[in-house]
py3Dmol code that shows the C-alpha trace and the ligand (Angstrom):
import py3Dmol

protein = """\
ATOM      1  CA  MET A   1     -10.884  20.047  -0.036  1.00  0.00           C
ATOM      2  CA  GLU A   2     -12.521  19.859   3.363  1.00  0.00           C
ATOM      3  CA  TRP A   3     -10.306  20.299   6.363  1.00  0.00           C
ATOM      4  CA  GLY A   4     -10.753  16.756   7.711  1.00  0.00           C
ATOM      5  CA  MET A   5      -9.875  15.030   4.352  1.00  0.00           C
ATOM      6  CA  GLN A   6      -6.963  17.254   3.791  1.00  0.00           C
ATOM      7  CA  ASN A   7      -5.646  16.758   7.269  1.00  0.00           C
ATOM      8  CA  ARG A   8      -5.882  12.958   6.891  1.00  0.00           C
ATOM      9  CA  ILE A   9      -4.050  13.118   3.514  1.00  0.00           C
ATOM     10  CA  ASN A  10      -1.493  15.362   5.057  1.00  0.00           C
ATOM     11  CA  ARG A  11      -0.878  12.857   7.859  1.00  0.00           C
ATOM     12  CA  LEU A  12      -0.210  10.117   5.160  1.00  0.00           C
ATOM     13  CA  PHE A  13       1.788  12.160   2.689  1.00  0.00           C
ATOM     14  CA  GLN A  14       4.693  14.017   4.320  1.00  0.00           C
ATOM     15  CA  LYS A  15       5.631  17.627   3.590  1.00  0.00           C
ATOM     16  CA  ASP A  16       7.501  16.581   0.465  1.00  0.00           C
ATOM     17  CA  GLY A  17       4.341  15.013  -0.815  1.00  0.00           C
ATOM     18  CA  LYS A  18       5.825  11.496  -0.602  1.00  0.00           C
ATOM     19  CA  ALA A  19       4.837   8.497   1.553  1.00  0.00           C
ATOM     20  CA  LEU A  20       6.074   5.092   2.655  1.00  0.00           C
ATOM     21  CA  PHE A  21       3.296   2.947   3.718  1.00  0.00           C
ATOM     22  CA  LEU A  22       3.917  -0.404   5.398  1.00  0.00           C
ATOM     23  CA  PRO A  23       1.210  -3.040   4.655  1.00  0.00           C
ATOM     24  CA  ILE A  24       0.702  -5.970   7.057  1.00  0.00           C
ATOM     25  CA  ASP A  25      -2.711  -6.883   5.680  1.00  0.00           C
ATOM     26  CA  HIS A  26      -1.730 -10.065   3.881  1.00  0.00           C
ATOM     27  CA  GLY A  27      -3.415 -12.440   6.317  1.00  0.00           C
ATOM     28  CA  TYR A  28      -6.849 -11.231   5.194  1.00  0.00           C
ATOM     29  CA  PHE A  29      -6.731 -13.713   2.363  1.00  0.00           C
ATOM     30  CA  GLN A  30      -3.584 -15.822   2.824  1.00  0.00           C
ATOM     31  CA  GLY A  31      -3.589 -16.485   6.644  1.00  0.00           C
ATOM     32  CA  PRO A  32      -0.420 -16.416   8.642  1.00  0.00           C
ATOM     33  CA  THR A  33       1.890 -15.245   6.048  1.00  0.00           C
ATOM     34  CA  HIS A  34       5.726 -15.891   6.459  1.00  0.00           C
ATOM     35  CA  CYS A  35       7.258 -13.283   8.779  1.00  0.00           C
ATOM     36  CA  LEU A  36       3.763 -11.943   9.681  1.00  0.00           C
ATOM     37  CA  GLU A  37       2.759 -14.831  12.028  1.00  0.00           C
ATOM     38  CA  ARG A  38       3.018 -12.254  14.865  1.00  0.00           C
ATOM     39  CA  PRO A  39       2.308  -8.830  13.280  1.00  0.00           C
ATOM     40  CA  GLY A  40       2.939  -7.000  16.501  1.00  0.00           C
ATOM     41  CA  GLU A  41       6.517  -8.395  16.689  1.00  0.00           C
ATOM     42  CA  THR A  42       7.132  -7.796  12.913  1.00  0.00           C
ATOM     43  CA  ILE A  43       6.391  -4.095  13.082  1.00  0.00           C
ATOM     44  CA  LYS A  44       8.277  -3.203  16.272  1.00  0.00           C
ATOM     45  CA  PRO A  45      11.647  -2.413  14.837  1.00  0.00           C
ATOM     46  CA  ILE A  46      10.478  -0.946  11.432  1.00  0.00           C
ATOM     47  CA  LEU A  47       7.204   1.033  12.129  1.00  0.00           C
ATOM     48  CA  GLN A  48       9.180   4.105  13.164  1.00  0.00           C
ATOM     49  CA  TYR A  49      10.335   4.474   9.613  1.00  0.00           C
ATOM     50  CA  ALA A  50       6.925   4.185   7.898  1.00  0.00           C
ATOM     51  CA  ASP A  51       4.498   7.003   7.196  1.00  0.00           C
ATOM     52  CA  GLY A  52       1.387   4.830   7.575  1.00  0.00           C
ATOM     53  CA  LEU A  53       0.437   1.295   8.540  1.00  0.00           C
ATOM     54  CA  MET A  54      -2.029  -0.726   6.377  1.00  0.00           C
ATOM     55  CA  LEU A  55      -3.883  -3.563   7.982  1.00  0.00           C
ATOM     56  CA  THR A  56      -7.247  -5.020   8.939  1.00  0.00           C
ATOM     57  CA  ARG A  57      -9.255  -4.181  11.931  1.00  0.00           C
ATOM     58  CA  GLY A  58      -8.523  -7.490  13.455  1.00  0.00           C
ATOM     59  CA  ILE A  59      -4.834  -7.156  13.483  1.00  0.00           C
ATOM     60  CA  LEU A  60      -5.123  -3.512  14.478  1.00  0.00           C
ATOM     61  CA  ARG A  61      -7.252  -4.373  17.541  1.00  0.00           C
ATOM     62  CA  ASN A  62      -5.229  -7.403  18.636  1.00  0.00           C
ATOM     63  CA  CYS A  63      -1.704  -6.700  17.709  1.00  0.00           C
ATOM     64  CA  VAL A  64      -1.153  -2.920  17.688  1.00  0.00           C
ATOM     65  CA  ASP A  65      -0.753  -0.623  20.575  1.00  0.00           C
ATOM     66  CA  PRO A  66      -3.474   2.084  20.628  1.00  0.00           C
ATOM     67  CA  ALA A  67      -0.733   4.533  21.722  1.00  0.00           C
ATOM     68  CA  ILE A  68       0.522   4.310  18.095  1.00  0.00           C
ATOM     69  CA  GLU A  69       1.112   7.611  16.440  1.00  0.00           C
ATOM     70  CA  LYS A  70       1.292   6.537  12.854  1.00  0.00           C
ATOM     71  CA  PRO A  71      -1.794   6.869  10.848  1.00  0.00           C
ATOM     72  CA  ILE A  72      -3.718   3.785  10.066  1.00  0.00           C
ATOM     73  CA  ILE A  73      -4.886   2.786   6.566  1.00  0.00           C
ATOM     74  CA  MET A  74      -7.520   0.173   7.134  1.00  0.00           C
ATOM     75  CA  ARG A  75      -8.069  -2.506   4.687  1.00  0.00           C
ATOM     76  CA  VAL A  76     -11.894  -3.022   4.539  1.00  0.00           C
ATOM     77  CA  SER A  77     -12.325  -5.451   1.650  1.00  0.00           C
ATOM     78  CA  GLY A  78     -11.928  -9.249   2.115  1.00  0.00           C
ATOM     79  CA  ALA A  79     -14.068 -12.315   2.648  1.00  0.00           C
ATOM     80  CA  VAL A  80     -12.114 -14.332   0.132  1.00  0.00           C
ATOM     81  CA  SER A  81      -9.146 -16.681   0.519  1.00  0.00           C
ATOM     82  CA  VAL A  82      -6.202 -18.285  -1.411  1.00  0.00           C
ATOM     83  CA  VAL A  83      -8.055 -21.642  -1.003  1.00  0.00           C
ATOM     84  CA  GLY A  84     -11.386 -20.206  -2.187  1.00  0.00           C
ATOM     85  CA  GLU A  85     -12.796 -20.094  -5.669  1.00  0.00           C
ATOM     86  CA  ASP A  86     -11.848 -16.548  -6.863  1.00  0.00           C
ATOM     87  CA  LEU A  87      -9.932 -13.819  -5.045  1.00  0.00           C
ATOM     88  CA  ALA A  88     -11.776 -11.136  -7.006  1.00  0.00           C
ATOM     89  CA  ASN A  89     -15.073 -12.012  -5.265  1.00  0.00           C
ATOM     90  CA  GLU A  90     -14.587  -9.513  -2.469  1.00  0.00           C
ATOM     91  CA  SER A  91     -16.952  -7.682  -0.241  1.00  0.00           C
ATOM     92  CA  VAL A  92     -16.575  -4.716   1.928  1.00  0.00           C
ATOM     93  CA  VAL A  93     -16.235  -6.199   5.425  1.00  0.00           C
ATOM     94  CA  THR A  94     -15.938  -3.229   7.705  1.00  0.00           C
ATOM     95  CA  SER A  95     -18.567  -0.622   8.389  1.00  0.00           C
ATOM     96  CA  ILE A  96     -18.038   3.206   8.289  1.00  0.00           C
ATOM     97  CA  GLN A  97     -18.820   3.268  11.974  1.00  0.00           C
ATOM     98  CA  GLU A  98     -16.127   0.897  12.682  1.00  0.00           C
ATOM     99  CA  ILE A  99     -13.677   2.768  10.413  1.00  0.00           C
ATOM    100  CA  ILE A 100     -14.409   6.021  12.529  1.00  0.00           C
ATOM    101  CA  ARG A 101     -14.363   4.128  15.768  1.00  0.00           C
ATOM    102  CA  LEU A 102     -10.932   2.699  15.132  1.00  0.00           C
ATOM    103  CA  ASN A 103      -9.770   6.205  13.977  1.00  0.00           C
ATOM    104  CA  ALA A 104      -8.569   5.156  10.522  1.00  0.00           C
ATOM    105  CA  SER A 105      -6.756   7.953   8.579  1.00  0.00           C
ATOM    106  CA  ALA A 106      -7.651   6.163   5.400  1.00  0.00           C
ATOM    107  CA  VAL A 107      -9.223   2.879   4.087  1.00  0.00           C
ATOM    108  CA  SER A 108      -8.167   0.631   1.353  1.00  0.00           C
ATOM    109  CA  MET A 109      -9.901  -1.971  -0.717  1.00  0.00           C
ATOM    110  CA  SER A 110      -8.902  -4.068  -3.723  1.00  0.00           C
ATOM    111  CA  CYS A 111     -10.438  -3.486  -7.072  1.00  0.00           C
ATOM    112  CA  PHE A 112     -10.392  -6.188  -9.676  1.00  0.00           C
ATOM    113  CA  VAL A 113     -10.748  -4.352 -13.096  1.00  0.00           C
ATOM    114  CA  GLY A 114     -11.122  -6.878 -15.881  1.00  0.00           C
ATOM    115  CA  SER A 115     -12.088  -9.930 -13.657  1.00  0.00           C
ATOM    116  CA  LYS A 116     -15.311 -11.755 -13.486  1.00  0.00           C
ATOM    117  CA  TYR A 117     -16.220  -9.646 -10.438  1.00  0.00           C
ATOM    118  CA  GLU A 118     -15.315  -6.296 -12.052  1.00  0.00           C
ATOM    119  CA  ASN A 119     -18.852  -4.770 -11.591  1.00  0.00           C
ATOM    120  CA  LYS A 120     -19.203  -5.959  -8.026  1.00  0.00           C
ATOM    121  CA  SER A 121     -15.681  -4.775  -7.067  1.00  0.00           C
ATOM    122  CA  LEU A 122     -16.100  -1.380  -8.515  1.00  0.00           C
ATOM    123  CA  THR A 123     -19.582  -0.910  -7.163  1.00  0.00           C
ATOM    124  CA  ASN A 124     -18.103  -1.750  -3.663  1.00  0.00           C
ATOM    125  CA  LEU A 125     -15.587   0.946  -4.238  1.00  0.00           C
ATOM    126  CA  ALA A 126     -18.210   3.486  -5.381  1.00  0.00           C
ATOM    127  CA  LYS A 127     -20.266   2.757  -2.174  1.00  0.00           C
ATOM    128  CA  LEU A 128     -17.216   2.959   0.101  1.00  0.00           C
ATOM    129  CA  VAL A 129     -16.109   6.192  -1.436  1.00  0.00           C
ATOM    130  CA  ASP A 130     -19.542   7.639  -0.968  1.00  0.00           C
ATOM    131  CA  GLU A 131     -19.689   6.684   2.709  1.00  0.00           C
ATOM    132  CA  CYS A 132     -16.049   7.731   3.453  1.00  0.00           C
ATOM    133  CA  GLU A 133     -16.334  11.072   1.718  1.00  0.00           C
ATOM    134  CA  ASP A 134     -19.194  11.937   4.022  1.00  0.00           C
ATOM    135  CA  TYR A 135     -16.585  11.765   6.893  1.00  0.00           C
ATOM    136  CA  GLY A 136     -13.585  13.069   5.199  1.00  0.00           C
ATOM    137  CA  ILE A 137     -11.838   9.729   5.021  1.00  0.00           C
ATOM    138  CA  PRO A 138      -9.695   9.071   1.972  1.00  0.00           C
ATOM    139  CA  VAL A 139     -10.064   5.813   0.070  1.00  0.00           C
ATOM    140  CA  MET A 140      -7.005   4.125  -1.353  1.00  0.00           C
ATOM    141  CA  ALA A 141      -7.888   1.804  -4.204  1.00  0.00           C
ATOM    142  CA  VAL A 142      -5.665  -1.239  -4.718  1.00  0.00           C
ATOM    143  CA  CYS A 143      -5.385  -2.271  -8.300  1.00  0.00           C
ATOM    144  CA  ALA A 144      -5.364  -5.927  -7.580  1.00  0.00           C
ATOM    145  CA  VAL A 145      -4.376  -8.731 -10.022  1.00  0.00           C
ATOM    146  CA  GLY A 146      -5.138 -11.726  -7.832  1.00  0.00           C
ATOM    147  CA  LYS A 147      -3.202 -14.764  -9.158  1.00  0.00           C
ATOM    148  CA  GLU A 148      -2.766 -13.177 -12.625  1.00  0.00           C
ATOM    149  CA  LEU A 149       0.631 -11.730 -12.051  1.00  0.00           C
ATOM    150  CA  GLU A 150       1.159 -11.204 -15.877  1.00  0.00           C
ATOM    151  CA  LYS A 151      -1.305  -8.254 -15.643  1.00  0.00           C
ATOM    152  CA  ARG A 152       1.434  -6.216 -13.985  1.00  0.00           C
ATOM    153  CA  GLU A 153       2.018  -4.225 -17.159  1.00  0.00           C
ATOM    154  CA  ALA A 154       1.473  -0.615 -18.061  1.00  0.00           C
ATOM    155  CA  ARG A 155      -1.495  -0.918 -20.353  1.00  0.00           C
ATOM    156  CA  TYR A 156      -3.662  -2.968 -17.751  1.00  0.00           C
ATOM    157  CA  LEU A 157      -2.426  -0.932 -14.675  1.00  0.00           C
ATOM    158  CA  ALA A 158      -2.981   2.449 -16.399  1.00  0.00           C
ATOM    159  CA  LEU A 159      -6.536   1.303 -17.260  1.00  0.00           C
ATOM    160  CA  ALA A 160      -7.248  -0.036 -13.825  1.00  0.00           C
ATOM    161  CA  ALA A 161      -5.723   3.066 -12.077  1.00  0.00           C
ATOM    162  CA  ARG A 162      -7.703   5.493 -14.137  1.00  0.00           C
ATOM    163  CA  ILE A 163     -10.938   3.670 -13.533  1.00  0.00           C
ATOM    164  CA  VAL A 164     -10.640   3.563  -9.781  1.00  0.00           C
ATOM    165  CA  ALA A 165      -9.650   7.259  -9.682  1.00  0.00           C
ATOM    166  CA  GLU A 166     -12.688   8.111 -11.881  1.00  0.00           C
ATOM    167  CA  ILE A 167     -14.871   6.361  -9.267  1.00  0.00           C
ATOM    168  CA  GLY A 168     -13.407   8.521  -6.568  1.00  0.00           C
ATOM    169  CA  ALA A 169     -10.303   7.027  -5.015  1.00  0.00           C
ATOM    170  CA  ARG A 170      -8.202   9.597  -3.363  1.00  0.00           C
ATOM    171  CA  VAL A 171      -5.018   7.404  -3.743  1.00  0.00           C
ATOM    172  CA  VAL A 172      -4.263   4.580  -6.002  1.00  0.00           C
ATOM    173  CA  LYS A 173      -1.994   1.691  -5.351  1.00  0.00           C
ATOM    174  CA  THR A 174      -0.497  -0.191  -8.381  1.00  0.00           C
ATOM    175  CA  TYR A 175       2.257  -2.464  -9.143  1.00  0.00           C
ATOM    176  CA  TYR A 176       5.476  -1.180 -10.758  1.00  0.00           C
ATOM    177  CA  CYS A 177       6.281  -2.209 -14.201  1.00  0.00           C
ATOM    178  CA  LYS A 178       9.581  -1.917 -15.967  1.00  0.00           C
ATOM    179  CA  GLU A 179       8.059  -0.567 -19.318  1.00  0.00           C
ATOM    180  CA  ASN A 180       6.133   2.597 -19.478  1.00  0.00           C
ATOM    181  CA  PHE A 181       5.352   2.901 -15.795  1.00  0.00           C
ATOM    182  CA  HIS A 182       4.962   6.693 -16.433  1.00  0.00           C
ATOM    183  CA  LYS A 183       1.773   5.983 -18.370  1.00  0.00           C
ATOM    184  CA  ILE A 184       0.058   4.843 -15.248  1.00  0.00           C
ATOM    185  CA  ILE A 185       1.106   8.117 -13.537  1.00  0.00           C
ATOM    186  CA  ASP A 186       0.256  10.202 -16.503  1.00  0.00           C
ATOM    187  CA  GLY A 187      -3.274   8.911 -16.745  1.00  0.00           C
ATOM    188  CA  CYS A 188      -4.131   8.966 -13.086  1.00  0.00           C
ATOM    189  CA  PRO A 189      -5.232  12.228 -11.560  1.00  0.00           C
ATOM    190  CA  VAL A 190      -4.573  11.273  -7.925  1.00  0.00           C
ATOM    191  CA  PRO A 191      -1.378  10.142  -6.195  1.00  0.00           C
ATOM    192  CA  VAL A 192      -0.035   6.705  -7.014  1.00  0.00           C
ATOM    193  CA  VAL A 193       1.907   4.453  -4.721  1.00  0.00           C
ATOM    194  CA  ILE A 194       3.674   1.333  -5.689  1.00  0.00           C
ATOM    195  CA  ALA A 195       2.947  -2.086  -4.187  1.00  0.00           C
ATOM    196  CA  GLY A 196       6.003  -4.342  -3.699  1.00  0.00           C
ATOM    197  CA  GLY A 197       4.730  -7.731  -4.824  1.00  0.00           C
ATOM    198  CA  PRO A 198       6.505 -11.063  -3.841  1.00  0.00           C
ATOM    199  CA  LYS A 199      10.033 -10.844  -2.389  1.00  0.00           C
ATOM    200  CA  THR A 200      12.563 -10.197  -5.037  1.00  0.00           C
ATOM    201  CA  ASP A 201      15.885 -12.253  -5.205  1.00  0.00           C
ATOM    202  CA  THR A 202      18.019  -9.393  -4.317  1.00  0.00           C
ATOM    203  CA  GLN A 203      17.602  -6.150  -2.249  1.00  0.00           C
ATOM    204  CA  ARG A 204      18.974  -4.254  -5.046  1.00  0.00           C
ATOM    205  CA  GLU A 205      16.085  -5.068  -7.310  1.00  0.00           C
ATOM    206  CA  VAL A 206      13.764  -3.313  -4.841  1.00  0.00           C
ATOM    207  CA  PHE A 207      15.903  -0.148  -4.604  1.00  0.00           C
ATOM    208  CA  ASP A 208      16.040  -0.049  -8.394  1.00  0.00           C
ATOM    209  CA  PHE A 209      12.349  -0.319  -8.940  1.00  0.00           C
ATOM    210  CA  VAL A 210      11.402   2.113  -6.040  1.00  0.00           C
ATOM    211  CA  TYR A 211      13.849   4.581  -7.369  1.00  0.00           C
ATOM    212  CA  ASP A 212      12.685   4.178 -11.030  1.00  0.00           C
ATOM    213  CA  GLY A 213       9.088   4.462  -9.958  1.00  0.00           C
ATOM    214  CA  MET A 214       9.673   7.610  -7.945  1.00  0.00           C
ATOM    215  CA  GLN A 215      11.642   9.242 -10.797  1.00  0.00           C
ATOM    216  CA  GLN A 216       8.643   8.526 -13.067  1.00  0.00           C
ATOM    217  CA  GLY A 217       6.280  10.257 -10.658  1.00  0.00           C
ATOM    218  CA  ALA A 218       5.059   7.825  -8.075  1.00  0.00           C
ATOM    219  CA  ALA A 219       4.077   9.480  -4.789  1.00  0.00           C
ATOM    220  CA  GLY A 220       5.563   6.608  -2.781  1.00  0.00           C
ATOM    221  CA  VAL A 221       5.254   3.050  -1.964  1.00  0.00           C
ATOM    222  CA  ASN A 222       3.063   0.541  -0.059  1.00  0.00           C
ATOM    223  CA  LEU A 223       5.712  -2.164   0.379  1.00  0.00           C
ATOM    224  CA  GLY A 224       5.504  -5.128   2.651  1.00  0.00           C
ATOM    225  CA  ARG A 225       7.140  -8.482   1.845  1.00  0.00           C
ATOM    226  CA  ASN A 226      10.248  -6.761   0.344  1.00  0.00           C
ATOM    227  CA  ILE A 227      10.718  -5.132   3.752  1.00  0.00           C
ATOM    228  CA  TRP A 228       9.612  -7.536   6.469  1.00  0.00           C
ATOM    229  CA  GLN A 229      10.374 -10.792   4.773  1.00  0.00           C
ATOM    230  CA  THR A 230      13.912  -9.712   4.056  1.00  0.00           C
ATOM    231  CA  GLU A 231      16.960 -10.760   6.044  1.00  0.00           C
ATOM    232  CA  TYR A 232      17.434  -7.117   7.347  1.00  0.00           C
ATOM    233  CA  PRO A 233      14.077  -5.440   7.658  1.00  0.00           C
ATOM    234  CA  VAL A 234      15.375  -2.325   9.414  1.00  0.00           C
ATOM    235  CA  ALA A 235      18.224  -1.814   6.819  1.00  0.00           C
ATOM    236  CA  SER A 236      15.784  -2.456   4.034  1.00  0.00           C
ATOM    237  CA  ILE A 237      13.068   0.203   5.185  1.00  0.00           C
ATOM    238  CA  ARG A 238      15.679   2.791   6.077  1.00  0.00           C
ATOM    239  CA  ALA A 239      17.201   2.342   2.524  1.00  0.00           C
ATOM    240  CA  ILE A 240      13.836   2.630   0.960  1.00  0.00           C
ATOM    241  CA  GLN A 241      12.862   5.542   3.076  1.00  0.00           C
ATOM    242  CA  ALA A 242      16.104   7.398   1.859  1.00  0.00           C
ATOM    243  CA  ILE A 243      15.011   6.860  -1.755  1.00  0.00           C
ATOM    244  CA  ILE A 244      11.602   8.321  -0.997  1.00  0.00           C
ATOM    245  CA  HIS A 245      12.312  11.178   1.326  1.00  0.00           C
ATOM    246  CA  LYS A 246      15.916  11.961   0.804  1.00  0.00           C
ATOM    247  CA  GLY A 247      16.291  11.520  -2.990  1.00  0.00           C
ATOM    248  CA  PHE A 248      18.802   8.755  -2.763  1.00  0.00           C
ATOM    249  CA  THR A 249      19.644   6.790  -5.909  1.00  0.00           C
ATOM    250  CA  ALA A 250      19.290   3.012  -5.917  1.00  0.00           C
ATOM    251  CA  GLN A 251      23.121   2.867  -5.586  1.00  0.00           C
ATOM    252  CA  GLU A 252      23.044   5.311  -2.578  1.00  0.00           C
ATOM    253  CA  ALA A 253      20.304   3.278  -1.002  1.00  0.00           C
ATOM    254  CA  GLU A 254      22.304   0.023  -1.501  1.00  0.00           C
ATOM    255  CA  ASP A 255      25.320   1.692   0.078  1.00  0.00           C
ATOM    256  CA  LEU A 256      23.309   2.805   3.028  1.00  0.00           C
ATOM    257  CA  TYR A 257      21.719  -0.613   3.350  1.00  0.00           C
ATOM    258  CA  ASN A 258      25.272  -2.230   3.585  1.00  0.00           C
ATOM    259  CA  GLN A 259      26.340   0.458   6.122  1.00  0.00           C
ATOM    260  CA  ILE A 260      23.493  -0.251   8.383  1.00  0.00           C
ATOM    261  CA  ILE A 261      24.049  -3.928   8.192  1.00  0.00           C
ATOM    262  CA  ALA A 262      27.796  -3.367   9.029  1.00  0.00           C
ATOM    263  CA  GLY A 263      26.607  -1.315  12.010  1.00  0.00           C
ATOM    264  CA  LYS A 264      28.116   1.800  10.492  1.00  0.00           C
ATOM    265  CA  ALA A 265      24.892   3.967   9.973  1.00  0.00           C
TER     266      ALA A 265
END
"""
ligand_1 = """\
14
R5P
C -1.971 -7.638 -0.498
O -2.021 -8.589 0.221
C -1.959 -6.334 0.137
O -2.901 -5.404 -0.541
C -0.626 -5.627 0.344
O -0.790 -4.665 1.102
C 0.106 -5.280 -0.961
O 0.218 -6.424 -1.911
C 1.459 -4.729 -0.763
O 2.293 -5.720 -0.135
P 3.517 -6.340 -0.779
O 4.542 -5.282 -0.920
O 3.951 -7.377 0.133
O 3.035 -6.871 -2.111
"""
view = py3Dmol.view(width=600, height=400)
view.addModel(protein, "pdb")
view.setStyle({"model": 0}, {"cartoon": {"style": "trace"}})
view.addModel(ligand_1, "xyz")
view.setStyle({"model": 1}, {"stick": {}})
view.zoomTo()
view.show()
């Protein structure tokens, strides 16, 4: 692997090979998402615990201090909305020049395998990979399900993850699933990170699925709402960080979470 590509990947994945990415890109299709109305304020207390920040160029430029030391994963697909016809009908909305100008360490785009726009989506991925590989910039493919949340099961996610890796994604983001999550990992030749999905009822559910996903071979998480939409975002991200980088179990993470809330850690 070329030096630039390896260097960027090493900035994202820590020495243990694991990563905690913090996505705040939700506004790109759903507007001012709850708790993300002012993204700069949302990330202030929690960014220090993340290994990378995922967002669009608009939020980067307007809400993030250029002195930031964390690597940027720039979302470059979009031009759809929750009130539009079909979330899968995305285009790439950021040029390679802009990606370089804004010093992104990686880019990400959604891929809608099995949708009406499957071919467009995957062709967009292929073009983006070609452009980014020229400059040593890794592409993280997001296995997106749009509004079809029932697609979050191993058979579909393994298929989608493998296809985007075959096209050239250097990192794949998929959802976690309770049954056979390892099949997604087993069939994917590049690191897989887990997306969080909508906020869960309890914090423990998050610790459980992050722990189980890591045990089954995930390289980390790309977790947003289950951090910054929770009552205690700092306690939440620190507990998740402990699972990812310190090998904590879900119970140990929950204990740490409670200690942080009580001001004892
Ligand atoms: C979708 O809006 C984005 O790609 C998010 O980055 C992704 O869904 C992860 O965020 P969350 O953990 O909130 O689902």
